[in-house]
C-alpha positions in Angstrom: 11.7 28.1 8.9 13.9 26.7 11.6 11.9 28.4 14.3 8.7 26.6 13.3 9.9 23.0 12.9 10.9 22.4 16.5 7.4 21.9 17.9 4.7 19.8 16.3 1.9 22.2 17.5 3.3 25.4 16.0 2.2 26.5 12.5 4.5 28.5 10.3 3.2 31.9 9.1 2.3 30.3 5.7 0.3 27.5 7.3 2.7 24.6 7.3 3.3 22.0 10.1 6.8 21.1 9.3 7.1 18.0 11.5 4.1 16.5 9.6 5.8 17.3 6.3 9.1 15.8 7.5 7.1 12.6 8.4 5.8 12.6 4.8 9.4 12.8 3.5 10.2 9.7 5.7 7.3 7.9 3.9 8.9 8.8 0.5 12.1 7.1 1.5 10.3 3.9 2.4 9.8 0.8 0.2 7.1 1.1 -2.6 3.7 -0.4 -1.8 0.9 -0.7 -4.4 -2.8 -1.5 -3.9 -5.3 -2.3 -6.7 -9.0 -2.9 -6.1 -10.9 -5.3 -8.5 -14.6 -6.2 -8.5 -14.0 -9.4 -6.6 -10.4 -9.1 -5.5 -8.0 -6.7 -3.8 -4.3 -7.0 -4.4 -1.3 -5.5 -2.5 2.2 -5.5 -3.8 5.4 -4.3 -1.9 9.0 -3.8 -2.9 11.1 -6.2 -0.9 14.5 -4.9 0.2 17.4 -7.4 0.2 18.0 -8.9 3.7 21.4 -9.9 5.2 22.3 -13.5 4.5 21.9 -14.6 8.2 18.7 -12.7 8.8 15.3 -14.6 9.0 13.3 -13.2 6.0 10.0 -14.0 7.6 10.7 -11.3 10.3 10.7 -8.6 7.7 7.0 -8.0 6.9 5.5 -5.0 5.2 2.1 -6.7 4.7 0.1 -7.3 7.9 -3.3 -8.9 8.7 -5.4 -6.7 10.9 -8.5 -8.9 11.0 -9.7 -11.9 9.0 -11.0 -9.6 6.3 -8.7 -6.6 6.6 -5.1 -6.3 5.5 -2.6 -3.4 5.5 0.6 -2.6 3.6 2.8 0.3 4.7 5.7 2.5 3.6 7.9 4.3 6.1 9.1 3.4 9.6 8.5 -0.3 10.5 8.6 0.4 14.3 5.9 3.0 13.9 3.8 0.6 11.8 4.0 -2.1 14.5 2.3 0.3 17.0 -0.4 1.1 14.5 -1.0 -2.5 13.6 -1.3 -3.6 17.2 -3.8 -0.8 18.0 -5.8 -1.6 14.9 -6.0 -5.3 15.8 -7.1 -4.4 19.3 -9.8 -2.1 18.0 -11.1 -4.9 15.6 -11.4 -7.3 18.5 -13.0 -4.7 20.7 -15.6 -3.9 18.0 -16.5 -7.6 17.6 -17.0 -8.0 21.3 -19.1 -4.8 21.5 -21.4 -5.0 18.5 -20.9 -8.6 17.5 -20.0 -7.6 13.9 -16.7 -7.3 12.1 -15.4 -3.8 11.4 -16.0 -2.2 8.0 -12.9 -1.3 6.1 -13.7 2.4 6.4 -14.3 2.2 10.1 -10.8 0.7 10.8 -9.2 3.1 8.3 -10.8 6.0 10.1 -9.6 4.7 13.4 -6.0 4.4 12.1 -6.2 8.0 10.7 -7.6 9.3 14.0 -4.7 7.8 16.0 -2.2 9.4 13.5 -4.0 12.8 13.7 -3.8 12.8 17.6 0.0 12.6 17.3 0.1 15.8 15.2 -1.8 17.9 17.8 -0.1 17.5 21.2 3.3 18.4 22.7 6.0 15.8 23.5 5.1 13.5 20.6 6.0 13.2 16.9 3.9 12.2 14.0 3.9 8.5 12.8 6.3 8.2 10.0 4.3 6.0 7.7 1.5 5.8 5.1 -0.7 2.8 4.9 -2.8 1.1 2.3 -5.7 -0.7 4.0 -7.7 -3.3 1.9 -10.4 -5.8 2.5 -14.1 -6.7 2.1 -17.0 -5.5 4.1 -19.5 -8.1 5.4 -21.7 -7.4 2.3 -18.8 -8.4 0.0 -17.9 -4.9 -1.2 -14.1 -4.6 -1.8 -12.3 -1.4 -0.5 -8.9 0.2 -0.8 -8.0 3.1 1.5 -4.9 5.1 2.0 -3.9 7.0 5.1 -0.9 9.4 5.6 1.0 10.9 8.6 -1.3 13.9 8.8 -4.3 11.7 9.7 -6.2 12.1 6.4 -7.6 9.1 4.6 -9.1 8.6 1.1 -10.7 5.7 -0.9 -8.9 4.6 -4.1 -9.4 2.2 -7.0 -5.6 1.9 -7.2 -2.8 3.8 -5.5 0.9 3.7 -4.5 2.9 4.9 -1.6 6.6 5.1 -0.7 9.6 5.5 -3.0 8.7 6.7 -6.5 5.0 6.6 -5.7 4.2 9.3 -8.3 5.8 7.3 -11.1 3.7 4.2 -10.1 0.5 6.2 -9.6 0.9 7.7 -13.1 1.3 4.2 -14.5 -1.8 3.0 -12.7 -3.8 6.0 -13.9 -3.0 5.1 -17.5 -3.6 1.4 -17.2 -6.4 0.9 -14.7 -9.9 0.5 -16.1 -13.1 -1.4 -15.5 -12.1 -4.2 -17.8 -9.0 -4.8 -15.7 -11.0 -4.6 -12.5 -13.5 -7.2 -13.7 -10.8 -9.8 -14.3 -8.9 -11.2 -11.3 -5.8 -12.2 -13.3 -5.5 -8.8 -14.9 -5.8 -7.1 -11.5 -2.9 -9.1 -10.2 -0.9 -8.5 -13.4 -1.5 -4.8 -13.2 -0.1 -4.7 -9.6 3.0 -6.6 -10.7 3.4 -4.4 -13.7 3.2 -1.3 -11.5 5.9 -2.6 -9.2 8.1 -3.4 -12.1 8.2 0.3 -13.0 10.4 0.9 -9.9 11.8 -2.6 -9.0 14.9 -3.6 -10.8 15.4 -7.3 -10.1 11.9 -8.5 -10.9 10.0 -11.1 -8.8 12.9 -11.5 -6.3 12.3 -7.9 -5.0 8.6 -8.0 -4.6 5.9 -9.6 -2.5 2.3 -9.9 -3.8 -0.7 -10.5 -1.5 -4.2 -11.4 -2.8 -7.5 -11.3 -1.0 -10.7 -12.6 -2.7 -14.3 -12.2 -1.7 -15.1 -14.7 1.2 -11.5 -15.8 1.1 -8.5 -15.2 3.4 -5.3 -13.4 2.5 -2.9 -15.3 0.3 0.7 -14.4 -0.2 1.8 -15.6 -3.7 4.7 -18.0 -3.9 7.9 -16.7 -5.7 7.3 -19.2 -8.5 3.8 -17.8 -9.1 5.1 -14.2 -9.2 7.9 -15.5 -11.6 5.2 -16.8 -14.0 3.4 -13.4 -14.0 6.6 -11.5 -14.6 7.5 -13.9 -17.5 4.1 -13.2 -19.1 4.6 -9.4 -18.7 8.1 -9.5 -20.2 6.9 -11.6 -23.1 4.1 -9.1 -23.8 6.6 -6.2 -23.7 8.9 -8.0 -26.1 5.9 -8.6 -28.6 4.9 -4.9 -28.2 8.5 -3.7 -28.9 8.7 -6.0 -32.0 5.4 -4.5 -33.3 6.7 -1.0 -32.8 10.0 -1.9 -34.6 8.1 -3.3 -37.6 5.9 -0.1 -37.7 9.0 2.0 -37.7 10.6 0.1 -40.5 7.4 0.2 -42.7 7.0 3.9 -42.2 
């Protein structure tokens, strides 16, 4: 194995590109990010790591605007993400100048994935160590959620998670996401918070929630708003636990 992981362009005999797989491991060590697509809303949630007392919190951002109608959350190396975000912003502006229309969400996701793929196929470079969730609305009002990974692939999702414990959160989303949730804005936001609570220990203090509505700009929810949602979820859990306890006693 050690002979095949030194160069990005060399396949191992069983078809692996080890440097790309190592980049995917870097993503798994990153903060959890969750994306949920509703009928009229897209929601991003990220796990916030605690910052040193003297550090400016506003300089630690895992949710970035790419254009007025496109937003991205990432898991992995922040320095790599900065390069991707800058390139994507430049492409959005270039597209506007060239065709006088904003980019579609799939177009800019494909662009990001293409940039990542180039870095897996040439010497003297390493893959980008990040996965991204790209959300937004096309100019016809259709909501989208896409995910890209270090290999340069991208897929559309209804709900997904990346980063630390992504599989646990994805399993939770698979069980709880349905059309009823997607049709209600409050339920879509609540599902995102619930999904993060599966892996975040200290509740609303350790998460950031961003909401984008059709024909609206991105809004980062205030801590007090997230606190209210967490309180509702905890109350629902307490009621459910009480019901189970009563059922157990009666049986």
